[in-house]
PLY file of the C-alpha trace (Angstrom):
ply
format ascii 1.0
element vertex 73
property float x
property float y
property float z
element edge 72
property int vertex1
property int vertex2
end_header
11.57 -48.75 5.60
8.56 -46.51 5.42
8.24 -43.98 2.63
7.18 -40.39 2.97
4.25 -39.01 1.09
4.66 -35.34 0.05
1.78 -33.25 -1.06
1.99 -29.89 -2.79
-0.85 -27.44 -2.18
-1.05 -24.17 -4.14
-1.33 -21.02 -2.13
-1.69 -17.38 -3.02
-1.59 -14.00 -1.27
-4.69 -11.87 -1.03
-5.53 -8.61 0.78
-6.99 -9.19 4.19
-10.81 -8.75 3.93
-11.15 -6.89 7.25
-8.80 -4.06 6.44
-8.59 -1.24 3.97
-5.72 0.04 1.81
-4.23 3.29 3.14
-2.49 5.85 0.93
0.13 8.38 2.11
2.59 10.82 0.52
5.52 12.86 1.61
7.43 15.66 -0.10
10.96 14.85 -1.29
12.06 18.49 -0.61
10.71 19.19 2.81
9.11 17.36 5.82
5.53 17.91 4.55
3.23 14.85 4.55
-0.25 14.32 3.27
-3.03 13.14 5.63
-3.23 9.33 5.33
-6.49 8.30 3.59
-8.24 5.34 2.08
-8.86 7.54 -1.01
-5.75 7.85 -3.22
-7.24 10.82 -5.12
-7.57 12.77 -1.85
-3.86 12.31 -1.23
-3.06 13.31 -4.79
-5.08 16.52 -4.38
-3.13 17.36 -1.19
0.15 16.85 -3.07
-0.99 19.16 -5.90
-2.02 21.75 -3.39
1.39 21.53 -1.65
3.08 21.93 -5.06
1.03 25.05 -5.75
2.08 26.59 -2.43
5.73 25.52 -2.36
6.79 24.67 -5.88
7.99 21.30 -4.68
7.15 18.71 -7.42
8.53 15.43 -6.05
6.65 13.10 -3.65
7.09 9.68 -2.25
3.80 7.79 -2.43
3.03 5.00 -0.02
0.30 2.32 -0.35
-0.17 0.20 2.75
-2.26 -2.97 2.82
-2.47 -6.10 4.95
-2.30 -9.47 3.25
-2.71 -13.09 4.10
-1.73 -16.43 2.57
-4.70 -18.65 1.56
-5.03 -21.93 -0.23
-5.70 -21.50 -3.94
-8.88 -23.16 -5.11
0 1
1 2
2 3
3 4
4 5
5 6
6 7
7 8
8 9
9 10
10 11
11 12
12 13
13 14
14 15
15 16
16 17
17 18
18 19
19 20
20 21
21 22
22 23
23 24
24 25
25 26
26 27
27 28
28 29
29 30
30 31
31 32
32 33
33 34
34 35
35 36
36 37
37 38
38 39
39 40
40 41
41 42
42 43
43 44
44 45
45 46
46 47
47 48
48 49
49 50
50 51
51 52
52 53
53 54
54 55
55 56
56 57
57 58
58 59
59 60
60 61
61 62
62 63
63 64
64 65
65 66
66 67
67 68
68 69
69 70
70 71
71 72
């Protein structure tokens, strides 16, 4: 009977190097959405501006990134 050799290789998840993180936000009170951007502060400024005009203070913030599994070294 032949035996099986099992090998364990560590892996990790890292952000894909050819993509950028995108930030978005949407108002919890109305259908307003911020312009998606790679700059989180720009999205925050849009949210504060919306709050100043509407009085709405709650937002859902979204951070989108692409990831890949690679061997840990």
